[in-house]
Structures are given as C-alpha cells and as structure tokens.
C-alpha atoms as one frame of an Amber mdcrd trajectory, in Angstrom:
protein
 376.825  26.693 -27.781 374.035  27.932 -30.006 373.678  31.432 -31.525 371.350
  32.529 -28.728 373.805  31.434 -26.006 376.700  33.168 -27.758 374.752  36.445
 -28.127 373.581  36.210 -24.544 377.168  35.821 -23.292 378.452  38.724 -25.505
 375.809  41.294 -24.485 376.483  40.345 -20.788 379.924  42.100 -21.086 379.994
  45.833 -20.296 381.001  47.550 -23.582 381.297  51.262 -22.968 383.520  53.237
 -25.212 386.806  54.077 -23.681 386.702  51.440 -21.000 388.803  48.248 -20.653
 387.727  45.382 -22.925 390.018  42.582 -21.742 387.166  40.343 -20.480 385.311
  40.185 -23.748 388.482  39.930 -25.870 389.652  36.972 -23.754 386.178  35.300
 -24.144 386.069  35.746 -27.846 389.631  34.634 -28.270 389.013  31.526 -26.353
 385.819  30.762 -28.290 387.422  31.274 -31.653 390.433  29.124 -30.807 388.066
  26.372 -29.613 386.428  26.314 -33.027 389.684  26.327 -34.987 390.141  29.947
 -35.867 393.470  31.674 -35.996 393.336  34.619 -33.570 395.553  37.616 -33.196
 395.200  40.152 -30.295 396.884  43.496 -30.632 397.097  45.647 -27.552 395.927
  49.214 -28.117 397.960  52.272 -27.172 395.737  52.896 -24.118 397.145  49.728
 -22.431 393.739  48.620 -21.187 392.046  47.852 -24.605 392.855  45.472 -27.414
 391.840  44.673 -30.987 391.084  41.144 -31.917 391.290  39.643 -35.394 390.181
  36.131 -36.117 390.123  34.136 -39.308 389.052  30.686 -40.324 389.046  28.712
 -43.589 385.581  28.358 -45.248 386.229  24.621 -45.612 386.328  24.364 -41.825
 382.669  25.407 -41.899 381.710  22.729 -44.287 381.392  25.056 -47.238 383.396
  25.196 -50.324 383.376  28.189 -52.731 384.456  27.980 -56.386 385.148  30.819
 -58.811
C-alpha cells in the first residue's frame, strides 16, 4: 500500500468531532500491526471513542540513528 492509498483510505472515514471512531481506529490498528508496530488502544470515557498509540523501532524502517 503506497502513501496515496493510505491517505485515500484514511480520508474516506467519517471523522466528525464527538462521533464514534471505532472504524478508523480498527483500520489503523490493523495496518500498524501488519507493519510490525506495537499498538495500544485505550477506550475513552464516552464509550464509543478510543485513543490509539503506535510505536515502532527505527531499525524496523531501515534507518539507524546514532548520537
């Protein structure tokens, strides 16, 4: 999946403040897991919305940083 395809998929989700976001959270979670990221989803107090946190190691992207 290239950048344009990812962006097209993301903007296809309805994203109105104060409305459920389960569909986009599920899609992003699946995508991130497929590329090797660690994902945490935290349900919000509203019950129909969640926060998603994803992290990956830089080495997994083929980049190394040195200080």
